[in-house]
C-alpha positions in Angstrom: -12.6 13.0 24.9 -10.7 10.2 22.8 -9.6 7.1 24.5 -6.0 7.8 23.0 -5.1 10.6 25.1 -1.7 11.1 26.6 -1.0 11.9 30.2 2.1 13.6 31.3 3.9 13.2 34.8 6.8 15.7 35.4 9.0 15.3 38.5 6.9 12.7 40.0 3.8 15.0 40.2 0.8 13.6 38.5 -1.0 16.2 36.1 -4.8 16.1 35.4 -5.8 14.0 32.3 -4.2 15.8 29.4 -7.5 16.5 27.3 -9.1 17.6 30.5 -6.6 20.3 31.4 -5.2 21.1 27.8 -6.0 23.2 25.0 -7.7 21.2 22.5 -8.1 22.1 18.8 -10.8 20.1 17.0 -11.7 20.0 13.3 -13.0 17.3 10.8 -12.8 14.8 14.0 -9.4 15.7 14.6 -7.7 16.9 18.0 -4.4 18.0 18.8 -3.3 18.0 22.4 -1.6 21.0 23.7 -0.8 20.0 27.3 0.6 22.1 30.2 3.6 20.3 29.6 4.4 22.0 26.3 7.5 23.6 27.8 9.2 20.3 28.5 7.9 18.9 24.9 9.4 21.7 23.0 12.8 20.4 23.8 15.0 19.3 21.0 14.5 15.6 21.5 10.5 16.0 21.3 8.8 13.8 18.5 5.2 14.3 17.3 3.0 10.9 17.3 -0.5 10.3 16.5 -2.9 7.7 18.1 -6.2 6.7 16.6 -9.7 6.0 18.1 -12.0 4.5 15.3 -15.0 2.4 15.1 -14.1 -0.4 12.6 -16.7 -2.4 10.8 -16.9 -5.6 8.7 -16.0 -3.8 5.5 -12.4 -3.7 4.3 -12.6 -0.9 2.0 -14.6 1.1 4.4 -12.1 0.8 7.1 -9.1 1.5 4.7 -10.9 4.8 3.5 -11.1 6.0 7.2 -7.4 5.0 8.0 -6.4 6.8 4.8 -8.0 10.2 6.1 -6.6 9.7 9.4 -2.9 9.1 8.2 -3.3 12.1 5.8 -4.6 14.3 8.9 -1.7 12.9 11.2 0.7 13.9 8.5 -0.3 17.0 7.9 -0.1 17.7 11.6 3.7 16.9 11.8 3.4 13.3 13.1 6.3 10.8 12.4 4.2 7.9 13.3 0.3 7.1 13.7 -1.0 4.2 15.9 -4.1 2.3 14.9 -6.2 0.1 17.4 -6.7 -3.6 17.4 -8.9 -4.9 14.5 -8.2 -1.5 12.6 -8.6 -3.2 9.0 -11.7 -5.6 9.9 -14.1 -6.2 12.8 -17.2 -8.6 12.3 -20.2 -9.8 14.3 -18.6 -13.4 14.0 -15.1 -15.0 14.5 -15.9 -16.9 11.1 -15.9 -13.5 9.6 -12.2 -12.8 10.6 -11.1 -16.1 9.4 -12.6 -15.4 6.0 -10.6 -11.9 5.5 -7.4 -13.5 7.0 -4.5 -13.3 4.7 -0.3 -13.3 4.8 1.4 -10.1 5.4 2.4 -9.9 1.9 -1.2 -10.0 0.7 -3.3 -7.4 -1.0 -4.7 -5.8 2.4 -1.4 -5.2 4.3 0.1 -4.0 1.0 -2.4 -1.3 0.8 -1.4 -0.2 4.1 2.2 -0.2 3.2 1.6 1.9 0.3 -0.1 4.3 2.4 2.6 4.8 4.7 5.0 5.3 1.7 2.8 8.1 0.3 2.5 10.1 3.2 5.9 9.2 4.4 4.8 8.3 7.8 5.5 5.2 10.1 2.5 2.8 11.0 1.6 1.1 14.2 -1.2 -1.5 12.7 -2.4 -3.4 15.8 -4.4 -6.4 15.5 -4.1 -7.2 11.9 -6.1 -10.6 10.8 -2.9 -12.6 9.8 -3.5 -16.0 8.4 -2.4 -18.8 10.6 -2.2 -22.7 10.4 -5.3 -24.8 9.6 -8.4 -22.8 10.6 -6.7 -20.2 12.7 -5.3 -16.8 12.4 -2.7 -14.8 14.3 -3.8 -11.5 16.0 -0.8 -9.4 14.7 0.7 -6.2 15.6 2.7 -4.8 12.4 5.1 -2.0 12.4 5.4 -0.2 8.8 8.2 2.3 8.2 8.1 5.4 6.2 9.2 3.7 2.9 6.4 1.0 3.2 8.4 -1.8 4.6 7.4 -4.0 7.2 9.9 -3.5 10.1 8.8 -5.9 13.0 5.6 -7.9 13.9 4.2 -9.1 17.1 1.6 -11.9 17.5 -0.8 -11.4 20.6 0.4 -13.9 23.3 -2.3 -13.5 26.0 -5.8 -14.5 24.1 -8.9 -13.2 25.4 -10.9 -16.1 26.7 -13.8 -15.4 29.2 -16.6 -17.4 30.7 -18.7 -15.4 33.2 -21.3 -17.4 35.0 -24.7 -16.4 33.9 -23.2 -13.9 31.6 -21.2 -13.9 28.2 -18.5 -16.3 26.8 -15.9 -15.7 24.5 -12.9 -17.8 23.1 -10.3 -16.0 21.3 -8.4 -19.2 21.2 -11.1 -21.0 19.2 -10.2 -19.1 16.1 -6.7 -17.7 17.1 -3.2 -19.2 17.5 -1.2 -17.3 20.4 2.3 -15.7 19.6 5.3 -16.9 21.2 7.8 -14.3 20.8 8.1 -10.8 22.2 9.0 -7.8 19.9 10.9 -4.9 20.2 12.0 -2.1 17.4 13.9 1.1 16.8 11.6 3.9 15.4 11.6 7.7 15.0 9.6 7.9 18.1 11.9 5.6 20.3 12.4 2.0 20.9 9.1 0.5 20.6 7.8 -2.4 22.7 4.7 -4.1 20.9 1.8 -5.4 22.6 -2.1 -6.1 22.1 -5.3 -5.2 24.1 -5.5 -8.2 26.7 -1.8 -8.3 27.1 -2.4 -5.5 29.2 -3.5 -7.4 32.2 0.0 -9.4 32.3 2.5 -7.3 33.4 5.5 -9.6 32.8 5.6 -9.1 29.2 6.0 -5.4 29.9 8.8 -5.9 32.4 10.5 -8.0 29.9 10.1 -5.1 27.1 11.6 -2.7 29.6 14.4 -4.5 31.3 15.3 -7.0 28.6 14.5 -5.3 25.3 15.2 -1.5 26.3 11.8 -0.3 25.4 11.1 3.5 25.4 7.6 3.5 24.3 5.1 0.7 24.6 2.1 0.5 22.1 -1.2 -1.1 23.3 -3.6 -1.2 20.4 -6.9 -2.0 22.0 -10.6 -2.9 21.4 -11.8 -3.0 25.4 -15.4 -3.7 26.0 -17.6 -0.9 27.5 -17.7 -2.5 31.0 -14.1 -3.5 31.4 -13.0 -0.4 29.4 -14.6 2.0 32.1 -13.5 -0.1 35.0 -9.9 -1.1 34.2 -8.4 0.3 30.8 -6.7 3.7 32.0 -5.8 2.3 35.5 -4.2 -0.7 33.6 -2.2 1.7 31.5 -1.1 4.0 34.1 0.2 1.0 36.1 2.3 -0.4 33.1 3.7 3.1 32.5 4.6 3.7 36.0 6.3 0.2 36.7 8.3 0.3 33.4 9.2 4.0 33.3 8.2 4.1 29.7 5.9 6.1 27.7 2.5 4.5 27.8 0.0 6.5 25.5 -2.5 7.3 28.4 -0.4 7.6 31.5 2.5 9.0 32.9 5.9 9.5 30.8 7.5 7.2 33.1 7.3 5.0 29.8 4.9 6.4 27.1 2.4 3.9 26.7 0.6 4.6 23.4 -2.8 3.0 23.3 -4.9 3.3 20.3 -8.5 2.2 20.9 -11.7 1.0 18.9 -14.9 3.0 20.2 -18.5 2.6 19.8 -21.1 0.2 18.3 -19.5 -1.9 15.4 -22.4 -4.4 14.7 -25.3 -5.7 16.3 -23.2 -8.1 18.5 -19.9 -5.8 19.3 -19.5 -2.6 21.0 -16.2 -1.1 22.4 -15.6 1.4 25.2 -15.4 4.9 24.2 -15.7 8.6 24.9 -16.2 9.9 21.2 -15.9 8.2 17.9 -13.4 8.4 15.0 -10.4 10.8 15.2 -6.9 11.3 16.2 -4.8 12.6 19.1 -1.5 14.1 18.4 1.1 14.7 21.2 4.8 15.5 21.1 6.8 13.3 23.5 10.2 13.7 24.8 12.7 10.9 25.2 15.1 12.8 27.3 12.4 12.9 29.9 12.5 9.2 30.4 16.2 9.2 30.7 15.8 11.8 33.6 13.2 10.0 35.5 15.2 6.6 35.2 18.3 8.3 36.5 16.5 9.9 39.2 14.7 6.2 40.2 17.0 3.7 38.8 14.6 0.8 39.5 16.4 -1.3 36.6 19.6 -1.4 38.7 17.7 -1.9 42.1 15.2 -4.7 40.9 15.7 -8.0 42.8 13.6 -10.2 40.6 13.9 -10.9 36.7 11.1 -12.5 34.8 10.8 -14.9 31.8 8.1 -17.0 30.5 7.3 -19.9 32.9 10.1 -18.7 35.8 10.6 -16.1 38.2 13.9 -15.6 39.6 14.8 -13.8 42.8 18.4 -12.5 43.3 19.7 -12.5 46.8 22.5 -10.4 48.1 25.2 -12.7 46.9 23.7 -12.4 43.4 22.8 -16.2 43.2 19.6 -17.1 41.2 16.9 -19.2 43.0 14.3 -20.8 40.8 10.9 -20.3 42.6 
């Protein structure tokens, strides 16, 4: 089973996991989801999208070759967009390795991916690209490329993965990565996208902003969760973000669609990601009219008494006065 599976929930009823209850065609590491919600997905507004699971390594050429093959498969399956995981282009054993390959978005690495999008006339979600930052830092940047090979939007990861487990592991993404400052949303063939990356998933405020302030319909969560936290938290967090935002989030319900492409398996002697299989794609049809229907039946945007912005939380009382708390 791929980590990037898609869950459907119709009329408030939770369905079993799509890949568990569906007919799955597999060939050449390629899986096409045919869920029990096919009849709804066959509507006029349905759009085909692909999500990737892969095992990136510390070899730019090898990773590009893998991505090229998966793009070709997704395009052949009729997908309008394919979503890659965090660190899709490079994942090395040391932070210094990422700093060495970091480059500007107009550099040769990103331009190869832009050419790939143009060749196959498909949109790309490139999550977690090592963009060169200031001084000895990089930015963990999510890049959206359109089917003409143009960069349409970028988002630099705001919440950096800093952990220090007593008697356990220590990791400081902030030691080599500068955090982003701005939320990003952009229109695409598969709906209005909200851009996030991996560890952002634990901070619901950014998803609330994408939904209520930026009108996101589909939220992208390119990820590289560890085996321990991936098994314990990944799908649960995705479901929570989907339910509370009424968006598609790839893995959970279609109250919103959260699309969460993922790293998988052992990358090197120091790094392993949560996985169920290895490299491949999942293709599914999403119906944006379903989101509109759910939001009309349960209008939480109109009923919310709290608005959130970075650093502040405001409660709206019955007289519509704002109180800073």
